[in-house]
Phi, psi and omega in degrees: 000142178276124178230086182303144184282345185265012185242164171243151189233145173261152178298338179276010171078025169261154175238158173225136175250101181293143177213088184068237182274355182241173176209146175262137185236142174206190176252156186284165175302319177301314182295315181293328178293320178293322180289330190069219190289111179283128183244347182201141175230123173268106185283152177288168181273128176297135181093351180294135174270123185232155178249147179310132179088357181281139175291128184238340178197180182227139173244128180247137176238178176295342185263320187193168171255141183227129175289142176247132184249148175279133181285342181221163176277152177157202181242129176292123183252339184201149173234157181272091183298337179300334180292338179297316181266340181220070181297340180294349175303330178297326178281318187277333182214064186299336181255003181235251183295347181268015175300157185253310180209164174245147185225139170280113187284127181282319185219110182304328182298337176294325177294314181298338180276351180284173180286141172284167176304318179296317179295319180294320177302318177294321180302321182264006176080025182270000000 
C-alpha cells in the first residue's frame, strides 16, 4: 500500500495534506482498495462547519457505501467537482486528482494529533 510521507492520517482511513491554514482531504490507498470500484461520491457542502471525526460525505462503490469523516475541525472551502463526473479518480489517484475536499483548519494541533505515515502503516499492517 502507498502511504505518502507528506500526509497525516486518521484511523478511519482519511488523509490530510496541510498547506498553511488549509488542508486537502481524501481517502487512503488502503481505503480505496477495500472499497474497490468507486461509482459515486456525495461531496460535502462548501461552507459547512465541521468537527474532527464528523461524517461529511459518502463514497459508494460496486461493493458498499462508506461514510467519509473529516480528520480535523474547520470549514469546508472547496470540493473536487471532478469526482461528480469521474468518481473513479479516487481509485486511480487517491492522493492526487482523487482528493475529496479542502478545509480551513480550525486548530493545527488536531493535525499534529493524527497518525504519522509510519503509525498509519502499522495500523493497516504495512
